[in-house]
C-alpha angles and dihedrals in degrees: 000000000000115000092226089070088072097039093110089051091050096045094047098049093040088059091047091047093053091048090055092043093050090052090054098045105036111089106260108224095156111107113249098006114162137159134201125190122218138164149156135222120198129186119190134184119177125182118206114210094205107027110170120257116285091020126110119252098223129061107202124185137179119195128186124185122183130172151148130225137173147101119318102182142346144172134177094295110021138046130190116202133170149190127205116180130164128201128199127182129185115192134183126180144057094324088063094042090053095046096244092120135022119245091231123022120177122172145126114285095191128001116161146135122213128197109203119196098170105256092025129054133176122191128183132186136042106344143147117268104184128139144143137093101266121108103190103013119038116188088175092051094109090160099026112136099166122137096222092194093054132096110270094353116210133173119238122241123268123217103241151123114244131185127192129192117191115210090187138327093296107036136052145160120229132188132184142190120202120186109238092203090220119102091334092293122159134211106225125193146159136191139184125208130184146112119305123180092334093313134105103247139182141178129194141185127186139176110213117188123193108288141175093228092124094178091067128077116258091010094155098049133087106227144169106210132190132171151151143211136202128190133179145146132230107162085310126048116243136178144166132198132181144173136193120205123199111197106216124219092031136107122263119296090046090132133118129192122202116185137167135182129185148173134197137187137177113225122210093247118130107319092342129307110220117203124186127183125186132179123203129196128184118181125173138182120248093253094052107104113221110158094187091061098046109195094342112121100178130039123184123182138172124211123195129184128188119183136163136172120234108202117317097299105050140053131174129200139176117203123186140173125197125192110216092200107051092018095230121141146187123210116192117186120187139179120199118201125184103221094182133333110313093359117103133181119206124197108192144156144180130223119188130181149123124274094214136043123266130055112012095206121104144123095291102032136026130186104197141117088257115087111238103171090240095094119120112273147165124214153166127222130188117198124186125185121201 
């Protein structure tokens, strides 16, 4: 295979390597400077039982993540710390042929500096902005890019400036600015979190202009968004989370409500059988434009998760989502096995379908000549942390 195919890989990690090397060789005269290296390698192979004609049957992926983090400088009152982490993925298979994934994707995963003054912090760069009480569905996940049905799902970083002021050890106020990359516009938001009547509580507001950040939900809409979450435990864990979107520049009824509620409990079966159930509701007015939903005004889904450890080296789980409207579903079983320290083997699959007769196309499963990534599949993944 021609070497130029991997040129972006080589350039990216050469730059990262020299950054690490320079940190190790340049005399460190900054008080408190330290550096830790971390990374992850992930190999995936997924077989689709009904890949469309003229598409490959296997989706193969290789992912390499490398980074450094630590403290750059500190005195009696301030501390400057950092994280620089790069991620590279090479994919081959039907997901590339259909345009769902790029064959080669190289980018920064995290790249930020944080100035910590005790009660006040400011952090700029590519960072995670992810909050809320939901486990499966996250109405407050404004910047959530996780694939919740994937192995070890993680959200990508968002280029932003974030400030945090801690009132005490349990409550804080946080604000953020995210460049919209369209006519110099900015996404602006704030949230409060703290205890409320014995519960963990939070409230959030955000102004979201039209953007070209295509990896984010609602990127092309101008919205004012507000929401809340509550979480507590009384023998069972319980939580609720909701958000209201007002689509600006539209007629009345340009509102959308996203809401989830869930419970979980660990039964005394074997080494502990954990069961989680979450309900999701999305309801929008007729004038609220949501291209992904078409003419659908109301969406209701149920998510269920069963998981249980077996000894210290193995854990199984079964995750499923069911759409109450179009009656399609996804069931995702997975076994995690610790081969050696920091090396894990995952055996996983996906089964999609429709609970009733008729058309098999819906939000969670599609039976068509166009590859959707929701087809039934079986796969193996090997993940190594270093």
